[in-house]
C-alpha positions in Angstrom: 70.8 84.2 152.5 72.8 87.4 153.3 71.8 88.9 150.0 68.1 88.0 150.5 68.1 89.4 154.1 69.9 92.6 153.0 67.3 93.3 150.3 64.4 92.2 152.5 65.4 94.7 155.3 66.7 97.5 153.0 63.5 99.5 153.5 64.7 100.1 157.1 67.5 102.3 155.8 65.0 104.4 153.8 62.6 104.7 156.7 65.4 105.8 159.0 66.4 108.6 156.5 62.8 109.7 156.3 62.5 109.7 160.1 65.6 111.9 160.7 64.3 114.4 158.1 60.8 114.4 159.7 62.4 115.0 163.1 64.7 117.7 161.6 67.8 116.1 163.0 70.2 117.2 160.2 68.9 120.8 160.5 69.2 120.7 164.3 72.9 119.6 164.1 73.6 122.2 161.3 72.0 125.0 163.4 73.9 123.8 166.5 77.1 124.6 164.6 79.1 121.7 166.2 78.5 118.1 167.1 75.6 117.6 169.3 75.3 115.3 172.3 72.3 112.9 172.6 71.0 114.8 175.7 71.1 118.1 173.8 69.4 116.5 170.8 66.6 114.9 172.7 66.1 118.0 174.7 65.6 120.0 171.5 63.3 117.3 170.1 61.3 117.1 173.4 61.7 113.3 173.4 60.1 111.7 176.5 62.7 110.1 178.8 61.4 106.6 178.1 62.0 107.1 174.4 65.6 108.5 174.5 67.0 105.0 173.8 65.1 104.9 170.5 66.7 108.1 169.3 70.1 106.8 170.5 69.5 103.6 168.5 68.5 105.6 165.4 71.6 107.8 165.7 73.9 104.8 166.3 72.4 103.0 163.3 72.8 106.0 161.0 76.3 106.6 162.3 77.2 103.1 161.4 76.0 103.8 157.9 78.0 107.0 157.8 75.1 109.5 157.8 76.4 110.9 161.1 79.8 110.8 162.6 80.1 109.8 166.2 82.6 111.9 168.0 83.6 112.6 171.6 83.0 116.0 173.3 83.9 116.4 176.9 83.8 112.7 177.5 80.4 112.4 175.9 79.3 110.9 172.6 78.1 113.5 170.1 77.0 113.4 166.5 78.3 115.5 163.6 77.0 115.8 160.1 78.8 113.9 157.3 78.9 114.8 153.6 75.8 112.6 153.2 73.8 114.1 156.0 74.8 117.7 154.9 72.7 116.9 151.8 69.7 116.3 154.1 69.7 119.8 155.7 66.5 121.5 154.4 67.8 125.0 155.0 70.8 124.5 152.7 70.8 125.3 149.0 71.7 121.8 148.0 69.3 119.5 149.9 67.9 116.1 148.9 65.5 116.1 151.8 62.5 117.1 149.5 63.3 114.1 147.2 63.3 111.7 150.1 60.1 113.1 151.5 58.4 112.7 148.1 59.7 109.3 147.2 59.0 107.9 150.6 55.6 109.4 151.0 53.4 106.4 151.8 50.9 107.3 149.0 53.7 106.6 146.5 55.9 104.1 148.2 53.0 101.9 148.9 52.4 101.7 145.1 55.3 99.2 145.0 53.2 96.7 146.9 51.3 96.4 143.6 54.2 95.1 141.4 52.7 91.7 141.0 49.4 93.1 139.8 51.3 95.5 137.5 53.0 92.5 135.8 49.7 91.1 134.7 47.7 94.3 133.9 47.8 95.3 130.3 48.5 98.9 129.5 48.4 100.1 133.1 51.3 101.8 134.9 52.1 100.9 138.5 50.5 104.3 139.5 47.4 103.6 137.4 46.9 100.5 139.5 47.8 101.8 142.9 46.5 105.4 142.6 43.6 104.9 140.1 45.1 107.3 137.6 48.3 108.3 135.9 50.8 109.9 138.3 50.3 113.4 136.7 46.5 113.3 137.0 46.9 112.1 140.6 49.3 115.0 141.4 47.0 117.5 139.8 44.2 116.4 142.1 46.4 116.4 145.2 47.9 119.8 145.7 50.0 118.9 148.7 51.6 115.9 147.0 52.1 118.0 143.8 53.9 120.7 145.8 56.1 117.9 147.3 56.8 116.5 143.8 57.8 120.0 142.5 60.1 120.5 145.5 61.7 117.1 145.0 62.3 117.8 141.3 63.8 121.2 142.2 66.2 119.7 144.7 67.2 117.0 142.2 67.7 119.6 139.5 70.0 121.5 141.9 72.1 118.4 142.3 72.2 117.7 138.6 73.2 121.3 137.9 76.1 120.9 140.3 77.1 117.6 138.7 77.0 119.1 135.2 78.5 122.5 136.1 81.9 121.8 134.7 80.8 119.6 131.8 80.2 122.3 129.1 82.2 120.2 126.6 79.5 117.5 126.7 77.0 119.9 125.2 79.1 121.5 122.5 77.3 121.6 119.2 73.9 121.1 120.7 71.3 123.7 119.9 68.6 122.4 122.3 68.3 120.4 125.5 64.9 119.2 126.5 64.0 117.9 130.0 61.0 115.7 129.4 59.1 115.4 132.7 56.2 116.7 134.6 55.5 119.3 137.1 
């Protein structure tokens, strides 16, 4: 039962990540230069007083999952970035925010509601079924989503470059490396 419930509600984690990126919370904390109190955060976000509790719940939830660190400043709870949330700061060179924005765009993420149909459809990809064309054709016809895709791939490449930076020995003897993809 726990395994089923964990997977059934796993989308909430993704949506919370998407929400803090849309709100710019990692960037706000980064620009603040130190942990930020809830009152400072909601003031910057212009959150109506009746909705402050929602932001607090979101921050507690993501602190519990180690995306933020809850600390005390002058007897008040404040939130600091963690190694994970530092990767969500858009203004930093290494940022996975564009990847999250692309992958969780409803146009694409809703495609996964078509998995049952995909199982039965001969020679069609999931995106053929949900978008009406191959992903590459769809992106070519939708400039905003194509831009988002390219930004996502660039952010992912930055992370892969960092991971492979000290692995020259893996590539010894190779004349060519080809990254087969789109964009």
